[in-house]
C-alpha positions as CSV (number, residue, x, y, z in Angstrom):
1,M,273.1,-21.9,-99.9
2,T,269.8,-23.8,-100.4
3,K,266.6,-22.4,-101.7
4,K,264.9,-23.4,-98.4
5,R,267.4,-21.1,-96.5
6,T,266.8,-18.3,-99.0
7,I,263.0,-18.5,-98.5
8,A,263.5,-18.5,-94.7
9,A,265.7,-15.4,-95.1
10,I,263.0,-13.6,-97.1
11,G,260.6,-14.5,-94.3
12,Y,263.0,-13.0,-91.7
13,A,263.3,-9.8,-93.7
14,I,259.5,-9.4,-94.0
15,L,259.1,-10.2,-90.3
16,A,261.7,-7.5,-89.5
17,A,259.7,-5.0,-91.5
18,V,256.4,-5.9,-89.8
19,F,257.9,-5.4,-86.4
20,Y,259.5,-2.1,-87.3
21,A,256.3,-0.8,-88.8
22,L,254.9,-0.6,-85.3
23,N,257.6,2.0,-84.4
24,M,256.2,5.1,-86.2
25,P,252.5,5.3,-85.0
26,L,253.2,4.0,-81.5
27,S,256.3,6.3,-81.1
28,K,254.2,9.2,-82.3
29,L,251.7,8.5,-79.5
30,L,254.4,8.1,-76.8
31,L,256.1,11.3,-77.8
32,G,253.3,13.1,-76.1
33,Y,254.6,11.8,-72.9
34,V,258.3,11.1,-73.5
35,A,260.9,13.6,-74.8
36,P,262.5,12.7,-78.2
37,T,266.0,11.8,-77.1
38,F,264.9,9.9,-74.1
39,M,262.4,8.1,-76.4
40,A,265.3,7.0,-78.6
41,S,267.2,5.8,-75.6
42,F,264.4,3.7,-74.1
43,L,263.6,2.2,-77.5
44,Y,267.1,0.8,-77.9
45,L,267.5,-0.1,-74.2
46,G,264.3,-2.1,-74.5
47,A,265.7,-3.8,-77.6
48,G,269.0,-4.7,-75.9
49,F,267.7,-6.0,-72.6
50,G,264.8,-7.7,-74.3
51,I,267.0,-9.7,-76.6
52,M,269.3,-10.4,-73.7
53,A,266.4,-12.1,-71.9
54,V,265.6,-14.1,-75.0
55,S,269.2,-15.2,-75.4
56,L,269.2,-16.6,-71.8
57,L,266.5,-19.0,-72.9
58,S,268.1,-20.0,-76.1
59,R,270.9,-22.5,-76.8
60,E,271.5,-21.3,-80.3
61,K,273.9,-18.6,-79.2
62,Q,276.5,-21.2,-78.4
63,K,276.7,-22.3,-82.0
64,E,277.5,-18.8,-83.4
65,N,280.8,-17.1,-84.0
66,R,282.0,-14.5,-81.5
67,L,283.0,-11.0,-82.3
68,T,286.8,-10.4,-82.6
69,K,289.1,-7.4,-82.6
70,Q,288.9,-7.2,-86.4
71,D,285.2,-6.5,-86.0
72,L,285.7,-3.6,-83.6
73,P,285.6,-0.7,-86.3
74,Y,282.3,-2.0,-87.7
75,T,280.9,-2.5,-84.2
76,I,281.8,1.0,-83.1
77,G,280.4,2.5,-86.3
78,M,277.2,0.5,-85.8
79,I,276.7,1.7,-82.3
80,V,277.5,5.4,-83.0
81,L,275.2,5.5,-86.0
82,D,272.5,3.8,-83.9
83,I,272.8,6.6,-81.4
84,V,272.4,9.3,-84.0
85,A,269.7,7.8,-86.2
86,P,266.8,7.3,-83.7
87,I,267.4,10.7,-82.1
88,L,267.0,12.3,-85.6
89,L,263.9,10.2,-86.2
90,M,262.2,11.0,-82.9
91,L,263.0,14.7,-83.4
92,G,261.6,14.5,-86.9
93,L,258.4,12.8,-85.7
94,T,257.6,15.7,-83.4
95,S,257.1,17.9,-86.5
96,T,255.9,15.5,-89.2
97,S,253.2,12.8,-89.4
98,S,254.1,9.2,-88.5
99,A,252.7,8.1,-91.9
100,G,255.0,10.6,-93.7
101,A,258.0,9.5,-91.7
102,S,257.2,5.8,-92.4
103,L,257.2,6.5,-96.1
104,L,260.3,8.6,-96.1
105,N,262.1,5.7,-94.4
106,N,262.2,3.9,-97.7
107,F,265.1,6.1,-98.8
108,E,267.2,3.9,-96.5
109,I,267.1,1.3,-99.3
110,V,268.9,3.6,-101.7
111,V,271.5,4.6,-99.2
112,T,272.1,1.0,-98.1
113,S,272.4,-0.3,-101.7
114,M,274.7,2.5,-102.9
115,I,277.1,2.1,-99.9
116,A,277.0,-1.7,-100.3
117,L,278.0,-1.3,-104.0
118,V,280.5,1.5,-103.8
119,I,282.3,0.9,-100.5
120,F,281.8,-2.8,-99.8
121,K,281.7,-4.0,-103.4
122,E,278.5,-6.1,-102.8
123,A,277.2,-7.7,-106.0
124,I,273.9,-6.0,-107.1
125,S,272.3,-7.4,-110.2
126,F,270.5,-5.5,-112.9
127,W,267.1,-6.9,-111.7
128,L,267.8,-6.0,-108.1
129,W,268.4,-2.4,-109.3
130,C,265.1,-2.5,-111.1
131,G,263.4,-3.7,-108.0
132,I,265.0,-0.9,-105.9
133,L,263.9,1.6,-108.6
134,F,260.3,0.4,-108.4
135,I,260.4,0.6,-104.6
136,T,261.8,4.2,-104.7
137,V,259.2,5.3,-107.2
138,A,256.5,3.9,-104.9
139,S,258.0,5.9,-101.9
140,I,258.0,9.1,-104.0
141,L,254.3,8.5,-104.9
142,L,253.4,8.1,-101.3
143,S,255.4,11.1,-100.1
144,V,254.2,13.7,-102.7
145,E,250.7,15.0,-102.8
146,D,251.3,18.0,-105.1
147,M,254.3,20.0,-106.3
148,S,254.4,22.1,-103.1
149,S,255.0,18.8,-101.2
150,L,258.4,18.6,-102.9
151,A,259.7,21.2,-100.5
152,F,260.8,19.1,-97.5
153,S,260.0,20.3,-94.0
154,G,262.5,20.4,-91.2
155,G,260.9,17.3,-89.8
156,S,261.2,15.4,-93.1
157,S,264.9,16.5,-93.4
158,L,265.6,15.0,-90.0
159,V,263.9,11.7,-91.0
160,L,266.0,11.6,-94.1
161,G,269.1,12.1,-92.0
162,A,268.0,9.2,-89.9
163,T,267.6,6.9,-93.0
164,A,271.1,7.9,-94.2
165,C,272.6,7.0,-90.8
166,W,270.7,3.6,-90.9
167,G,271.8,3.0,-94.4
168,M,275.4,3.3,-93.3
169,E,274.7,1.3,-90.2
170,N,273.1,-1.5,-92.2
171,N,276.4,-2.0,-94.1
172,C,278.5,-1.9,-90.8
173,T,276.2,-4.6,-89.4
174,R,276.5,-6.6,-92.6
175,Q,280.2,-6.9,-92.1
176,I,279.7,-8.7,-88.8
177,S,276.4,-10.4,-89.5
178,N,278.0,-13.9,-89.5
179,K,278.7,-13.5,-85.8
180,S,276.3,-14.0,-82.9
181,T,273.0,-12.3,-83.7
182,Y,272.1,-12.1,-80.0
183,K,275.4,-10.3,-79.2
184,I,275.1,-7.9,-82.1
185,V,271.5,-6.9,-81.1
186,M,272.5,-6.6,-77.4
187,L,275.5,-4.4,-78.2
188,K,273.3,-2.2,-80.5
189,G,270.6,-1.9,-78.0
190,I,272.4,-1.4,-74.7
191,F,275.3,0.8,-75.9
192,S,273.2,2.9,-78.3
193,G,270.5,3.3,-75.6
194,V,273.0,4.4,-73.0
195,G,274.6,6.8,-75.5
196,A,271.2,8.4,-76.3
197,F,270.4,8.6,-72.5
198,V,273.6,10.6,-71.9
199,V,272.7,12.9,-74.8
200,A,269.2,13.4,-73.4
201,S,270.6,14.2,-69.9
202,M,273.1,16.7,-71.4
203,M,270.2,18.3,-73.2
204,R,268.3,18.5,-69.9
205,E,265.2,16.8,-71.3
206,P,262.5,16.1,-68.7
207,F,262.6,12.5,-67.4
208,P,259.2,10.8,-68.2
209,Q,256.9,8.9,-65.8
210,M,258.0,5.3,-65.2
211,Q,254.9,3.8,-66.8
212,Y,255.8,5.5,-70.2
213,V,259.4,4.3,-69.8
214,G,258.0,0.8,-69.6
215,Y,255.8,1.3,-72.7
216,A,258.7,2.7,-74.7
217,M,261.0,-0.2,-73.7
218,L,258.4,-2.7,-74.6
219,L,257.9,-1.0,-78.0
220,G,261.7,-1.0,-78.4
221,F,261.9,-4.8,-77.7
222,V,259.4,-5.5,-80.5
223,A,260.0,-2.7,-83.0
224,Y,263.8,-2.6,-82.6
225,G,265.0,-5.7,-80.9
226,L,263.0,-8.4,-82.7
227,S,263.1,-6.4,-85.9
228,I,267.0,-6.0,-85.8
229,F,267.3,-9.7,-84.8
230,F,265.4,-11.0,-87.9
231,Y,267.0,-8.3,-90.1
232,I,270.5,-9.6,-89.3
233,R,269.4,-13.2,-89.8
234,A,268.2,-12.2,-93.3
235,Q,271.4,-10.3,-94.0
236,K,273.5,-13.4,-93.3
237,I,272.0,-15.0,-96.4
238,L,270.7,-12.2,-98.6
239,G,273.2,-9.4,-98.1
240,A,272.6,-5.8,-97.2
241,A,271.1,-4.5,-100.4
242,K,268.6,-7.3,-101.0
243,T,267.5,-7.4,-97.3
244,S,266.8,-3.7,-97.4
245,A,264.7,-4.1,-100.5
246,Y,262.4,-6.7,-98.7
247,Y,262.4,-4.4,-95.7
248,A,260.7,-1.8,-97.8
249,V,257.3,-3.1,-97.0
250,A,257.6,-1.5,-93.5
251,P,256.6,2.0,-94.6
252,F,253.4,0.7,-96.2
253,I,252.5,-1.2,-93.1
254,G,253.5,1.8,-91.0
255,A,251.3,4.1,-93.0
256,L,248.3,1.7,-92.7
257,L,248.8,1.4,-88.9
258,S,249.0,5.2,-88.6
259,Y,245.6,5.3,-90.3
260,I,244.1,2.6,-88.1
261,L,245.7,3.6,-84.7
262,I,245.9,7.4,-84.8
263,R,243.6,8.2,-87.8
264,E,246.2,9.8,-90.0
265,P,244.7,9.8,-93.5
266,L,246.3,7.7,-96.2
267,V,247.8,9.7,-99.1
268,R,245.8,9.8,-102.4
269,H,248.2,7.6,-104.3
270,Y,248.5,4.8,-101.7
271,G,246.8,2.1,-103.9
272,I,249.0,2.9,-107.0
273,A,252.1,3.1,-104.9
274,L,251.3,-0.2,-103.3
275,F,250.9,-1.8,-106.7
276,V,254.3,-0.4,-107.8
277,M,255.9,-1.6,-104.5
278,V,254.5,-5.1,-104.9
279,A,255.9,-5.2,-108.5
280,G,259.3,-4.2,-107.2
281,S,259.2,-6.8,-104.4
282,V,258.3,-9.5,-106.9
283,I,261.3,-8.6,-109.0
284,V,263.5,-8.8,-106.0
285,V,262.0,-12.2,-105.0
286,V,262.6,-13.6,-108.5
287,D,266.1,-12.2,-108.5
288,T,266.8,-13.8,-105.1
289,L,265.5,-17.3,-105.9
290,L,266.4,-17.7,-109.6
291,V,269.4,-15.6,-110.6
292,R,272.8,-17.4,-110.4
293,H,276.2,-15.9,-110.2
294,C,278.3,-16.6,-113.4
295,H,282.1,-17.0,-113.7
296,A,284.6,-16.9,-116.5
297,H,286.8,-20.0,-116.2
298,S,290.0,-20.9,-118.0
299,H,290.7,-24.6,-118.5
300,T,294.0,-25.9,-119.7
301,I,294.0,-29.2,-121.6
302,T,297.2,-31.0,-122.4
303,H,297.4,-34.0,-124.7
304,T,299.9,-35.8,-127.0
305,H,299.3,-36.0,-130.7
306,N,301.8,-37.5,-133.3
307,G,304.6,-37.7,-130.7
308,S,304.3,-34.0,-129.7
309,T,302.5,-32.4,-126.7
310,H,299.9,-29.7,-127.2
311,T,298.3,-27.4,-124.7
312,H,295.0,-25.7,-125.3
313,S,293.3,-23.0,-123.1
314,I,289.5,-22.8,-123.2
315,I,287.8,-19.8,-121.6
316,H,284.0,-19.9,-121.2
317,V,281.4,-18.3,-118.9
318,H,279.0,-20.6,-117.1
319,S,277.0,-20.9,-113.9
320,H,277.6,-23.9,-111.7
321,H,278.2,-25.4,-108.3
322,H,281.7,-25.0,-106.9
323,V,283.3,-28.2,-105.5
324,L,286.3,-27.8,-103.3
325,E,288.1,-31.1,-103.0
326,K,290.0,-30.5,-99.7
327,D,288.2,-29.2,-96.6
328,G,285.6,-27.7,-98.9
329,H,282.0,-27.5,-99.7
330,T,279.5,-27.2,-102.5
331,H,277.2,-24.2,-102.9
332,I,275.4,-22.0,-105.4
333,H,276.2,-18.3,-105.5
334,L,273.4,-15.8,-105.2
335,P,273.8,-12.1,-105.9
336,A,274.7,-9.9,-102.9
337,V,276.0,-12.7,-100.8
338,Y,279.5,-12.4,-99.4
339,H,281.7,-15.4,-99.9
340,G,285.3,-16.3,-100.6
341,H,287.4,-19.2,-101.7
342,T,291.0,-20.3,-100.8
């Protein structure tokens, strides 16, 4: 993996965050006209059909791997979690501020990283943990005004439930992120959107006016479709944990947009938290670009001395390129990137 690809992946992750940041304030406005579960449905349907339209204009999809039967468990898990998460988020938004919901979304980073480490054995370096810690502290600063704020409301609990679902979903998506990005986003959008639509119908939510359906789907295409598309592109190179760390800028942008668009006040500690968040992001950037993966290697040396053959084993730890002689390639390992050798 070249540094140029790594920098591009960082750009994808930040773009994904910028697009998703539009979700909270604009969804909050639309929830005055669209019921929460239908809102979740139209957001994902807009994402699925929007990316489908983009894929028809792109030749790139022909070059990517197709999903196989082995990918089915992760695909199903991804879709089910994407049905539950936005419903919880929209329900939470009805009883909490969009800025608060944006800030609470950063707990998704912790969930994503813990699942990536414990279940999927993704490599997470010491410095990446430091960056995640800074980002989490920044989220807490933004979420807590005083000690009474430590008692989470029902709306906050629903938002946290959504972030937990998305943390698990991020890792499911990571397992298939080397496949067609277009197909993954279309599957996410269309099937999750249809699932939420069925739930909304069963709950007998009122169907909104068509103009608001169009607004919700347009928002879904940008805030979910394009955001997921670039997020998956970043995951292919950076891994689940590191991509989620870059994605952490979304709540800051979301809180700022909530202030600009719907005049929700910024919390008192916004400036301090922003500084802490920037520090954490710098640590993650440095870790991504500079840290190399080290290996312990055993080399056996055989030679003849005074008529007898001697064998020596030398074990040392070093960082280097791998060169595979037959049908192989040369690359540098970066933390949190899945790879294997035969």
